[in-house]
Legacy VTK file of the C-alpha trace (Angstrom):
# vtk DataFile Version 3.0
C-alpha trace
ASCII
DATASET POLYDATA
POINTS 326 float
0.000 0.000 0.000
1.160 3.527 -0.757
1.276 4.533 2.927
3.365 1.542 3.977
7.094 0.992 4.452
8.298 -2.482 3.474
11.400 -4.237 2.170
14.953 -3.843 3.456
14.552 -1.169 6.153
17.944 -1.587 7.780
21.239 -3.148 6.754
23.643 -3.735 3.883
21.955 -5.711 1.050
25.287 -7.339 0.181
25.939 -8.687 3.698
25.958 -12.489 4.076
23.193 -14.161 6.092
23.433 -17.509 7.855
20.684 -17.173 10.481
17.307 -15.393 10.479
14.845 -14.524 13.239
11.165 -14.117 12.252
8.738 -12.006 14.300
5.647 -9.815 14.168
7.049 -6.750 15.957
10.625 -5.548 16.370
11.147 -4.793 20.063
14.279 -4.568 22.210
13.649 -8.137 23.433
13.480 -9.323 19.808
16.821 -7.651 19.025
18.363 -9.150 22.173
17.087 -12.556 21.052
18.613 -12.022 17.592
21.940 -11.055 19.184
21.953 -14.086 21.505
21.135 -16.412 18.601
23.760 -14.748 16.368
21.201 -13.804 13.696
22.316 -11.404 10.973
18.757 -10.713 9.810
15.349 -10.117 11.353
12.258 -10.594 9.178
9.237 -8.833 10.683
5.618 -8.271 9.691
5.184 -4.856 11.289
7.650 -2.169 10.169
10.027 -0.769 12.784
10.395 2.413 10.712
6.962 3.591 9.577
7.055 7.382 9.703
10.038 9.528 8.748
12.669 9.805 11.460
14.973 12.758 12.019
17.491 11.190 14.395
18.814 7.830 15.585
20.149 7.678 19.128
19.587 5.499 22.196
17.496 8.068 24.085
14.144 6.652 22.895
12.887 3.115 22.259
12.982 3.195 18.452
16.417 4.814 18.511
17.731 2.204 20.978
16.469 -0.625 18.772
17.986 0.779 15.574
21.205 1.707 17.381
21.573 -1.812 18.807
20.825 -3.454 15.453
23.432 -1.370 13.640
26.062 -2.003 16.335
25.424 -5.763 16.065
25.269 -5.830 12.244
21.661 -7.048 12.214
19.582 -6.205 9.141
15.792 -5.888 8.956
13.400 -6.911 6.205
9.703 -6.133 6.670
6.729 -7.635 4.823
3.594 -5.784 5.930
0.674 -4.858 3.663
2.386 -6.700 0.803
2.123 -9.857 2.931
-1.456 -8.974 3.931
-2.417 -8.796 0.254
-0.409 -11.766 -0.990
-1.671 -15.142 -2.106
-1.010 -17.468 0.871
-0.344 -14.380 3.002
-1.571 -13.414 6.486
-5.286 -14.070 5.973
-4.699 -17.361 4.148
-2.598 -18.577 7.072
-5.364 -17.541 9.501
-7.988 -19.328 7.392
-5.876 -22.481 7.306
-5.481 -22.367 11.092
-9.271 -22.224 11.398
-9.569 -25.323 9.201
-11.350 -23.633 6.295
-11.351 -25.137 2.787
-11.611 -23.776 -0.796
-9.861 -20.528 0.076
-10.153 -17.452 -2.135
-9.648 -13.707 -1.780
-12.586 -11.835 -0.280
-11.766 -8.545 -2.030
-10.037 -8.525 -5.435
-10.179 -4.985 -6.767
-6.473 -4.285 -7.094
-5.734 -3.604 -10.741
-1.972 -4.071 -10.686
-1.586 -6.585 -13.519
0.419 -5.391 -16.515
0.860 -7.009 -19.912
4.389 -6.665 -21.212
5.460 -7.111 -24.815
9.103 -7.659 -25.785
10.294 -7.829 -29.386
13.819 -9.173 -29.882
15.970 -11.217 -32.271
17.801 -12.883 -29.373
18.551 -16.492 -30.373
18.049 -18.283 -27.061
14.249 -18.381 -26.820
14.262 -20.582 -23.722
16.513 -18.160 -21.847
14.130 -15.267 -22.576
11.091 -17.313 -21.490
12.876 -18.377 -18.304
13.684 -14.761 -17.488
10.128 -13.564 -18.143
8.579 -16.429 -16.185
10.721 -15.483 -13.190
8.849 -12.169 -12.943
5.583 -13.295 -14.508
2.240 -13.942 -12.868
1.204 -16.117 -15.827
3.111 -18.322 -18.250
5.105 -16.249 -20.755
4.794 -17.098 -24.452
6.160 -15.911 -27.806
5.352 -15.854 -31.528
7.244 -15.025 -34.703
6.877 -11.434 -35.912
5.666 -11.256 -39.520
6.837 -8.507 -41.869
9.911 -7.640 -39.850
13.545 -8.617 -39.835
13.955 -12.382 -39.963
14.376 -14.063 -36.595
12.490 -11.468 -34.554
10.088 -12.811 -31.970
7.494 -11.134 -29.799
7.339 -12.281 -26.180
4.328 -11.551 -23.979
3.669 -12.069 -20.284
1.363 -10.848 -17.528
3.307 -9.479 -14.554
2.488 -7.474 -11.455
3.140 -3.748 -11.580
5.842 -3.726 -8.889
7.941 -6.191 -10.944
7.982 -4.098 -14.138
10.930 -1.880 -13.171
13.113 -4.784 -12.055
12.293 -6.749 -15.201
13.204 -3.735 -17.361
16.588 -3.411 -15.604
17.311 -7.119 -16.049
16.372 -7.074 -19.744
18.622 -4.050 -20.210
21.487 -5.746 -18.400
21.144 -8.858 -20.585
21.145 -6.753 -23.765
17.587 -7.680 -24.709
16.227 -4.156 -25.009
16.235 -2.077 -28.148
14.502 1.222 -28.719
10.745 0.685 -28.900
11.002 -3.071 -28.286
9.531 -3.122 -24.762
5.930 -2.071 -24.045
3.852 -2.108 -20.871
0.052 -2.111 -21.046
-2.453 -1.810 -18.190
-4.930 -4.669 -17.858
-8.659 -4.031 -17.473
-9.128 -7.010 -15.151
-7.766 -7.247 -11.572
-5.006 -9.684 -10.686
-5.686 -13.041 -9.041
-2.435 -12.813 -7.069
-3.394 -10.030 -4.687
-6.404 -9.163 -2.573
-7.569 -8.492 0.955
-9.263 -10.924 3.275
-10.096 -14.553 2.551
-13.287 -16.552 2.131
-13.372 -20.204 3.104
-15.809 -22.980 3.883
-16.555 -25.706 6.377
-17.892 -28.910 4.806
-21.550 -29.928 4.568
-23.816 -27.854 6.816
-20.977 -26.198 8.693
-20.719 -26.045 12.489
-22.742 -24.557 15.347
-21.869 -21.018 16.478
-20.634 -22.048 19.942
-18.446 -24.715 18.373
-17.047 -22.150 15.950
-16.208 -19.650 18.702
-14.490 -22.400 20.680
-12.569 -23.450 17.554
-11.302 -19.881 17.035
-10.140 -19.693 20.665
-8.376 -23.029 20.410
-6.768 -22.321 17.019
-5.405 -18.932 18.120
-4.697 -19.917 21.729
-6.863 -17.167 23.225
-9.108 -17.483 26.301
-11.605 -14.812 25.261
-13.203 -13.308 22.150
-15.270 -10.183 21.535
-18.168 -10.724 19.154
-21.585 -9.466 18.086
-24.473 -10.856 16.087
-24.848 -14.548 15.633
-25.762 -17.375 13.296
-27.112 -20.854 14.022
-24.688 -22.535 11.630
-21.310 -21.290 10.416
-20.353 -22.601 6.976
-18.954 -19.759 4.855
-16.382 -17.701 6.787
-14.525 -14.493 5.931
-11.260 -13.745 7.720
-8.766 -10.898 7.729
-5.707 -10.975 9.968
-5.197 -7.672 11.774
-7.444 -4.643 11.250
-10.044 -5.863 8.760
-13.455 -4.673 9.891
-13.605 -2.486 6.763
-14.302 -5.775 4.954
-17.521 -6.380 6.914
-19.757 -5.211 4.063
-17.813 -7.296 1.532
-18.164 -10.339 3.785
-21.934 -9.843 4.085
-22.290 -9.316 0.335
-20.322 -12.519 -0.261
-22.828 -14.425 1.870
-20.443 -15.164 4.722
-21.934 -16.393 7.979
-19.066 -14.914 9.984
-16.109 -12.526 9.787
-13.071 -13.071 11.989
-10.722 -10.086 12.253
-9.420 -7.616 14.885
-9.378 -4.018 16.140
-13.162 -3.629 15.852
-14.508 -0.340 17.226
-17.740 -0.083 19.227
-19.977 1.191 16.425
-18.625 -1.400 13.991
-19.980 -4.163 16.225
-23.525 -3.245 15.197
-24.704 -5.714 12.554
-26.996 -4.591 9.729
-27.878 -8.157 8.792
-29.423 -11.000 10.786
-27.625 -14.347 10.952
-24.137 -12.844 10.760
-21.389 -13.250 13.350
-18.639 -10.631 13.788
-15.607 -11.772 15.803
-12.676 -9.734 17.139
-9.896 -12.238 17.818
-7.163 -9.678 18.553
-4.592 -8.074 16.264
-1.568 -9.996 17.505
-3.505 -13.236 17.858
-4.938 -13.167 14.325
-1.573 -12.357 12.723
0.895 -14.350 14.806
0.330 -17.639 12.883
2.045 -16.037 9.883
5.360 -16.005 11.800
5.629 -19.785 11.632
4.453 -19.713 7.997
7.257 -17.283 7.102
9.788 -19.393 9.013
8.744 -22.505 7.110
8.725 -20.712 3.737
12.222 -19.258 4.248
13.586 -22.574 5.548
12.362 -24.361 2.436
13.584 -21.620 0.082
17.052 -21.330 1.668
18.031 -24.754 2.979
21.536 -23.611 3.968
20.181 -20.869 6.255
18.929 -21.438 9.809
15.549 -19.758 10.396
13.950 -19.383 13.850
10.542 -18.084 14.879
10.811 -15.766 17.864
10.287 -17.166 21.353
9.154 -13.744 22.615
5.517 -12.648 22.858
5.437 -9.068 21.594
1.708 -8.503 22.111
1.452 -5.257 24.144
-2.152 -6.003 25.211
-2.968 -7.936 28.366
-6.300 -9.442 29.444
-7.441 -9.463 33.052
-10.022 -12.137 33.862
-11.712 -12.022 37.261
-13.907 -14.531 39.033
-16.057 -11.698 40.368
-19.789 -12.396 40.100
-22.554 -9.813 40.310
LINES 1 327
326 0 1 2 3 4 5 6 7 8 9 10 11 12 13 14 15 16 17 18 19 20 21 22 23 24 25 26 27 28 29 30 31 32 33 34 35 36 37 38 39 40 41 42 43 44 45 46 47 48 49 50 51 52 53 54 55 56 57 58 59 60 61 62 63 64 65 66 67 68 69 70 71 72 73 74 75 76 77 78 79 80 81 82 83 84 85 86 87 88 89 90 91 92 93 94 95 96 97 98 99 100 101 102 103 104 105 106 107 108 109 110 111 112 113 114 115 116 117 118 119 120 121 122 123 124 125 126 127 128 129 130 131 132 133 134 135 136 137 138 139 140 141 142 143 144 145 146 147 148 149 150 151 152 153 154 155 156 157 158 159 160 161 162 163 164 165 166 167 168 169 170 171 172 173 174 175 176 177 178 179 180 181 182 183 184 185 186 187 188 189 190 191 192 193 194 195 196 197 198 199 200 201 202 203 204 205 206 207 208 209 210 211 212 213 214 215 216 217 218 219 220 221 222 223 224 225 226 227 228 229 230 231 232 233 234 235 236 237 238 239 240 241 242 243 244 245 246 247 248 249 250 251 252 253 254 255 256 257 258 259 260 261 262 263 264 265 266 267 268 269 270 271 272 273 274 275 276 277 278 279 280 281 282 283 284 285 286 287 288 289 290 291 292 293 294 295 296 297 298 299 300 301 302 303 304 305 306 307 308 309 310 311 312 313 314 315 316 317 318 319 320 321 322 323 324 325
């Protein structure tokens, strides 16, 4: 998202990495854990640096964290709203933890797909296709160009907007670009690779509401939930890890029996539709499952690198439960 700050936020991109620590939030305890485990890289979901900063010194918490990371040569990569919107991202992980099937994006209105066209007489067709497929959302293809110099081929692929610049640089570096040979066209249809929220299903007639609420508590390891509304049976479920109540209307329009998200304000708990359950499972609680998903993904992608999920709970919110009875 345009307001967000993601990617390499701290560190030298050329520095070697042998051990990674994955977390939701970057706190002083997280940095101390990274130091003790001799990690050269932290991968977080929430950005440590969100707004512009004018100074870095150990007189405030953010300054102390950055200062300590620099002194210990620890880099930071953040995947925030890009991970929220990604296929198999935060909400998909939440939906999987809740045991939902047939997962799909709840909201797919992000028109970021671009069609690229490359005309070249480069001999190695397979090399060009391999390069395009690396950046492509769909399978790249080519055809012979009629009426032009012999041997010229036109390659086409559908890629996501944020990959266009990097692809252009790579094509230029490989000598595949000539004047007027590379075109980028906006697509009229939204991409299938990005969206917000997820829809999923329980089999057959679904499950009873009390059973569903218990399942959410058990899956996210929480003792309490805030909720409003209700439905006798829960079959179609919308989820959005983190702050996702803005998707309430989309969930209702999609025919969902329930929406599980977090950070719901008082007035948002009012339900305009009968037989609809709105659940606030907590921001940290609904997003934390993605930490293990990231750890597993990185471990499989980089087998020579050790990847740990943090042992620290960074949730700043506490719940007090009393046995007081009126």
